[in-house]
C-alpha positions as CSV (number, residue, x, y, z in Angstrom):
1,M,0.0,0.0,0.0
2,I,1.3,3.4,-0.9
3,N,1.2,5.9,2.0
4,W,0.3,9.6,1.5
5,I,4.0,10.5,1.1
6,G,4.4,8.0,-1.7
7,K,1.3,9.3,-3.4
8,L,2.5,12.9,-3.0
9,A,5.9,12.0,-4.5
10,L,4.2,10.2,-7.4
11,G,2.0,13.2,-8.1
12,V,5.1,15.5,-8.1
13,L,6.9,13.2,-10.5
14,L,3.9,13.1,-12.9
15,L,3.1,16.8,-12.7
16,P,5.3,17.8,-15.7
17,V,3.7,15.1,-17.8
18,L,0.2,16.1,-16.8
19,A,1.0,19.8,-17.5
20,L,1.4,19.3,-21.2
21,A,-1.6,20.6,-23.1
22,G,-1.7,17.9,-25.7
23,P,-2.2,18.1,-29.4
24,V,-1.3,21.3,-31.1
25,N,-1.6,22.4,-34.7
26,V,1.8,23.7,-35.6
27,N,0.4,25.5,-38.6
28,T,-1.9,27.7,-36.6
29,A,-0.7,27.8,-33.0
30,D,1.4,30.7,-31.6
31,A,4.8,30.1,-30.0
32,E,3.4,29.9,-26.4
33,A,0.9,27.2,-27.3
34,I,3.5,25.2,-29.1
35,S,6.0,25.4,-26.2
36,E,3.4,24.4,-23.7
37,S,2.2,21.4,-25.8
38,L,5.4,19.8,-27.1
39,Q,8.0,18.1,-24.9
40,G,11.5,19.5,-25.3
41,V,10.3,22.6,-27.1
42,G,10.8,25.7,-25.2
43,L,9.7,29.2,-26.2
44,S,12.8,29.9,-28.2
45,K,12.4,26.7,-30.4
46,A,8.6,27.4,-30.6
47,R,9.3,30.9,-32.0
48,A,11.7,29.3,-34.5
49,I,8.8,27.0,-35.6
50,V,6.5,30.0,-36.1
51,E,9.1,32.0,-38.0
52,Y,9.9,29.0,-40.2
53,R,6.2,28.5,-40.9
54,Q,5.8,32.2,-41.8
55,K,8.8,32.2,-44.1
56,H,8.2,28.8,-45.8
57,G,4.5,28.1,-45.5
58,P,2.6,25.4,-43.5
59,F,4.1,22.1,-42.5
60,S,2.8,19.1,-44.5
61,T,3.9,16.3,-42.0
62,P,5.2,16.2,-38.4
63,D,8.6,15.3,-39.9
64,D,8.8,18.7,-41.6
65,L,9.4,20.2,-38.1
66,S,12.9,18.7,-38.3
67,L,13.6,21.3,-41.0
68,V,13.5,24.0,-38.3
69,K,16.9,24.7,-36.7
70,G,17.0,23.2,-33.2
71,I,14.3,20.7,-33.8
72,G,15.7,17.2,-34.4
73,A,14.2,13.9,-35.4
74,R,14.2,12.8,-31.7
75,T,12.0,15.8,-30.7
76,V,9.6,15.0,-33.5
77,E,9.4,11.3,-32.4
78,L,8.8,12.3,-28.8
79,N,5.9,14.5,-29.8
80,R,4.5,12.7,-32.9
81,G,1.2,12.0,-31.3
82,N,0.8,15.7,-30.3
83,I,1.8,17.3,-33.6
84,L,-1.1,18.3,-35.8
85,V,-0.5,19.8,-39.3
86,A,-4.0,20.6,-40.4
87,P,-4.2,23.5,-42.8
88,A,-5.2,26.9,-41.4
89,A,-8.8,27.7,-41.8
90,K,-9.5,30.0,-44.8
91,K,-11.0,33.4,-44.1
């Protein structure tokens, strides 16, 4: 049986995982949303994703994120289930 200290410790260990927001459309999200949703992507890398998207157009696949400086294949693999690349809604 896990005592209350064990439960507290477990909760503290899981908190960073639970804090992730989940799937994010990298073709429409701002840097803050991207950095909050993707593991290993801080605000600086998220801004690079947004800048790349603005300069080169939308991402077609999650793997396209590895074209962004500072985003490697490992980061893409860690986050594959949370990377959405749906096209932006037309106005």
